[in-house]
N, C-alpha and C positions, 0 to 999 in steps of 0.2 A: 504494500500500500504506500503510495507516494503522496506527500502532503499537497503538492500542487494539484494533482488529480482529485484528491479528496476535497480540497477547497472549492474547486469548480463544481463538483457534484453536489456538495452541501449547499452551495449558493443556489443551484437549481432546485433542490429540495425546499429551500427557504422560499424561493419565488413561487413555487407551486403551492406551498402551504398558505402563503399570503393570499393568493388568488382564490384558492378553494374556500378559505375562511372569510373572504371579503374584508380583509384587514386594510384599513386606509393608512397609507404611508405618505410622508411629505417629501421624500427625496428618493432618488434612485438607490437601489441596494448595491452594496459592495462588500468585500471581505471584512471591512471594519465597521459596518453598520451595527449600531448598538442594539442588542437583543434584550438587555436588562438595564436597569438604572434610569437616570434622567435621559429624556429624549429617546427612549427605547421604542422598538417596534411592537413589543408584546406586553400584555399585562401578565400577571403570574400564571393564570390558567392557560393562556395561549402558549407560554413558554413550556409549561409541563407537557402540553399536547404536542408541541413541536419536538421536544426531546424524545418522546415516544416514537414519533415519526422517524427521527434520525436513527434510533435504535433499530427500528424495523428495516430502514434502508440499509444499515450496516449488515444486518443479517441477510437480507436479500442479495445485496450487491457483492459482499465480501465473505459471506458465510461466517460472520463475526458476531457472536452474541455477547452483549455487554449491558451493564446497567450504568448509564451515564450519570444519573443523579445519585451517586453513591457517597458514602462517608468520605472516601478519598477525594472526590470532587468537591464536596462541601467544605472540607477542611483546608483546602488550598488557600494560600495568601491572596491570590488573584483568581477570581471565578473563571472557570473554563467556558461559561455561558455568556460572556460579554459580547462576543462577536463570532462570526464564522471562522475567522482567523484563529482566535483563542480556542474555539471548540475543536478545530482541526488539529491543532498542536496537541491538545489533550488526548484526542482519540489516537493519534500516532504514538504518543508516549505509552498509553494504555495498551495498545496493540503490540508494541515491541517489548513489553514486560514479560 
């Protein structure tokens, strides 16, 4: 699994999720678009639902089963759910362990 490929695919998953759930966004999405915090794309329930979508994508695309919202993720100094970029980095780290 290469991070560049994963970032592009996760950005596609994000775009599809936003369209399917009719989420209004004020700017074009990119790898650093904020998914949580101030000026974020999602509210808390949308983020949880998106994380489940990503887990399903990882299982379907890479046959990789993981629980992204784990104790490990929640205890990090910087949340892996800030952006697609930080999420991709976290998934790659987790995948390589």
